[in-house]
C-alpha positions as CSV (number, residue, x, y, z in Angstrom):
1,M,16.9,-4.4,24.4
2,K,20.1,-6.7,23.3
3,R,18.8,-9.6,21.6
4,A,20.8,-12.7,20.2
5,A,20.9,-15.3,17.4
6,T,23.0,-18.2,17.5
7,C,23.3,-21.1,14.7
8,S,22.7,-24.4,15.9
9,C,25.6,-25.8,16.8
10,G,26.4,-22.1,18.8
11,Q,29.4,-21.7,17.3
12,L,28.2,-18.1,15.1
13,S,25.9,-15.8,16.9
14,I,25.0,-12.0,16.1
15,F,24.1,-9.8,18.3
16,A,21.6,-7.0,17.7
17,D,20.8,-4.1,20.4
18,G,17.8,-2.1,20.1
19,E,14.9,-2.8,17.8
20,P,14.9,-4.1,14.0
21,V,14.0,-1.9,11.4
22,K,11.7,-4.2,10.1
23,I,10.0,-8.1,9.7
24,S,10.1,-9.2,6.8
25,V,8.2,-13.0,5.5
26,C,9.5,-13.2,2.3
27,H,8.2,-15.9,-0.5
28,C,10.7,-15.9,-3.4
29,R,11.8,-19.2,-4.8
30,A,15.4,-18.3,-3.6
31,C,14.5,-17.9,0.3
32,Q,12.4,-20.9,-0.1
33,R,15.1,-22.9,-0.7
34,R,17.6,-21.3,1.3
35,T,15.1,-22.5,4.3
36,G,13.7,-25.4,2.8
37,S,10.3,-24.3,4.0
38,A,7.4,-22.5,2.5
39,F,9.3,-18.8,3.5
40,G,11.9,-16.7,5.1
41,V,11.5,-14.4,7.9
42,A,14.4,-12.1,8.0
43,V,15.0,-9.4,11.3
44,F,16.1,-6.3,9.6
45,F,18.6,-4.0,11.9
46,H,20.8,-1.2,11.1
47,A,24.7,-2.2,10.9
48,D,25.5,-0.4,13.2
49,Q,23.3,-2.4,16.1
50,V,25.1,-5.5,15.1
51,E,28.1,-7.4,16.1
52,T,29.4,-11.0,15.3
53,S,31.3,-13.7,17.2
54,G,32.6,-16.7,16.0
55,E,33.5,-18.1,12.4
56,S,31.7,-17.9,9.1
57,S,31.3,-18.8,5.8
58,S,29.8,-16.7,3.0
59,Y,27.7,-17.3,0.1
60,V,27.0,-15.0,-2.4
61,R,23.6,-15.1,-4.6
62,L,21.9,-12.2,-7.1
63,G,18.5,-11.3,-5.9
64,E,15.3,-11.2,-7.5
65,S,16.5,-7.1,-7.7
66,G,19.3,-7.9,-9.6
67,R,21.7,-7.3,-6.4
68,S,23.8,-9.3,-4.3
69,I,23.0,-10.9,-1.4
70,E,25.8,-12.0,0.7
71,F,24.9,-14.8,3.2
72,R,26.4,-16.2,6.4
73,F,26.7,-19.0,7.3
74,C,28.2,-21.2,10.0
75,P,30.9,-23.7,8.5
76,T,30.4,-26.2,11.4
77,C,26.3,-26.8,11.2
78,G,25.5,-24.7,8.0
79,A,22.8,-22.9,9.8
80,M,22.5,-19.5,7.4
81,V,22.4,-16.9,10.8
82,F,22.8,-13.2,8.4
83,W,22.8,-11.9,5.5
84,M,23.7,-8.5,4.2
85,P,21.5,-7.0,0.9
86,E,23.7,-5.2,-1.7
87,F,20.8,-2.7,-1.8
88,R,19.8,-2.2,1.6
89,K,24.1,-1.4,2.5
90,D,23.3,-0.5,5.2
91,L,21.2,-3.3,6.9
92,V,21.8,-6.5,8.2
93,A,19.2,-8.9,8.5
94,V,18.9,-12.1,10.8
95,A,16.7,-15.5,10.7
96,L,14.3,-14.7,12.8
97,G,14.6,-19.0,13.8
98,C,18.7,-18.3,15.2
99,F,17.7,-16.1,17.7
100,D,17.2,-17.6,21.3
101,E,13.5,-15.7,21.9
102,P,12.2,-14.9,18.7
103,F,8.3,-14.9,20.3
104,S,8.1,-11.0,20.7
105,L,9.7,-10.6,16.7
106,V,6.6,-10.5,14.7
107,P,6.4,-9.5,10.8
108,T,6.2,-6.4,10.1
109,Q,5.3,-7.1,6.1
110,S,5.4,-9.9,3.5
111,V,6.8,-9.9,0.0
112,Y,6.9,-12.0,-3.1
113,E,3.6,-12.4,-2.8
114,E,3.9,-13.7,-5.8
115,S,5.9,-16.6,-5.2
116,R,3.5,-17.2,-1.9
117,L,2.5,-20.7,-1.8
118,E,-1.5,-21.1,-1.2
119,W,-1.9,-22.7,1.7
120,V,-0.3,-20.0,3.5
121,S,-2.2,-18.1,5.1
122,L,-0.3,-14.9,7.6
123,D,-2.5,-12.3,9.4
124,F,-0.3,-8.9,10.3
125,T,-3.3,-7.4,12.2
């Protein structure tokens, strides 16, 4: 299955071919700040499963693991579309909300639970 994810203005896209490796809900404070929400959701694919189209800008920060994460976002609308964590060099994470059809992409794990806002409740069954 081929999936497309785009920024808000449509200038930056990433296309993933095949099933994701995992789908992770992250409650860390950095993801809360990055998304402006209670958590972020990353859909991970092997790097050889994805191709990009359009211009992107990057922002690199240290993750809570102490290793860098390179975020790619649209320089026009500012939407964060995908990122590459140093500690998983073979994977590319794509923001769940950027997919054209996110409905079939269900999280398989939740991480950094210690930062989870207490009113957030997820059911993985």
